[in-house]
C-alpha positions, 0 to 999 in steps of 0.5 A: 427574136420572131418577127412577122408583119407588125412586130417590132423588136426592141432593145434588152434592158438591164434588168435587176435581179432577185427572187422573191417570196410570197408570189401567187405563181405556180412552182412550175411557172418559169416565165412571165410575160407582162403586157402593156396594151394600147389601143394600136399596139401591145408591149411584151416583156418576158421574165424569169423567176429572177427578174431576168429580161429575156425577151421583148416584143411590140405588136400592132393590134389586129386580128393576128394579135394573139397568133403572132404573141403565142408564136412568140412565146413558144420557147417560153415555157411553162408561163403565164401572162400578165395583162395591166388592165385585162378588164379594160384596154387588155380585155379583147386580148386577154380573152382571146388568151384564155381562149386559147388555153394560156394562163392570164393575169390581171394586173392592176395598173396602180400596182405597175405603177408602184413598181416602175416608181420604186424601180432603182434602175430606172422609172421612165414610163416606157412601154417596154418598162410598162410591160416589165413592170406588170411581170413583176407584179405577176412575180411578187404579188399574192392574190392577182385576179385570174381572168376567165372566159366571159360568161354570163354576167359579162351579158348582164353588165352590158345590159344594165349599163344599157339600162343605166345610159338609156334611163339617164338620156330618158330623164334628161330629155323629160327634164328639158321637156318640163322646163320647156313647158314651164316657159309656155304653161304658167305655173308649169307642171309637176316634177312627176311628168310622163310622156302622155301628160307632157303630150296632152299639155303640149296639145292644148298650148296656142302659142302666139309669139314666134319664140313660144313657137319654137319652144313647142316645136322643141319640146314636140321633139324631146317628147319624141326622143322620150317616146322612144327611149320609153320603148326601148326600155321596154324591150330592154326590160324583156332581155334582161328578164330573159338573160337572169333567167338564163344565168341561173342567178339566185340573188333574185330570192333576196327580197327587193332585188328584181331582174334589173338590180339582179342584172346590176348585182351580178354584172357588175360583181363578176367573179366572186371568187375574187373577194375572199370575204364579204367585207372585202365585197362590202368594201368594194361597193361602197356599203362598208363605212369608212373609219375616221376617228380622231383621238379617243373618239371612235366614228365612222362616215360614209363611204363616197368610193366603191363601185357606185352602180352597185351601191344604188343596186343595194340602195334599191333594195334596202328601199324595198325591204323598209317599204315592206313587212320584211326582216330587212324593215324590222332591223331598219327600225331596230337601229332606229331605236338605237338612236341611228338617224334613217340615213346611218339605219338605211347604210347599216341595212344596205350593208346587212344586204350586201353580206346577203347577195355575197352569199347568195352569189358565192352559192351561184358559183360554187 
């Protein structure tokens, strides 16, 4: 065992044997190194193709974690890495290994948990066992996503998420201003409240009671926050415009997809090649309805799952198309004529837009 400072060897555990067909691994891959990542440390378990445990290591999460893992893995060649939640806690380590030229697979935690639960040997939840489970998933499961170096999609996701957070903060602040104005002005103001209109209303108020004076001060402070967030949103919008143009995406060719919606679609989709068909993509973004049939009655209902940011982006594009003379509006009206409700017709249009987005993203990835 190769040990350095920050490393700790772990006693080997007995592994079950068995050769499994249907693995997505290349034939020349002899070893799979499963990793259970955590904030403070990462645990690795090395399995051969017969699922025999041939090595384990725990490494402290620090600046030298990649070098320690690569030094540890030198005898295990050819190899591939299977990191649980490679887009979550294991994202940094996964990107470091990819940058070093290693092959890294992203193992969903749900699959690791299933392997651990069905293990006939031991099913306790420990870091070494979790790492071994990740390696077993890589050996048995077909279609795991290969981790690739981050590109424009990662930048667009960061910008899109920041826009979402700022918008939520602004909505919260303006709602609190509105609530305070309702206590300062009889009848309050309309729901669509701008910072300028709220400022004029505040300046016109003449509080007499002590509590009213404090309400006006709080509303003024919140209004300052709203204006600050508005300035940040303007700056962020300009950065998103540049990032979308730099990415070269063609999803903006779809009516209703502007820079912000494009950032959501590209950023939250990531590598579109992980979705074999447009149906898989629609299921991921929640635009594909869920079958809820019972007996001879075949029906479908709204899918509340999926990536809600992608679903929101599709919703914005659908509403925009319905509001203008577009093929999407013609499709929407045809669904209404077939007896669909407005919500059902809009859901059908969202699915149609999802398919169009998928086609454009596939073209961009090609």
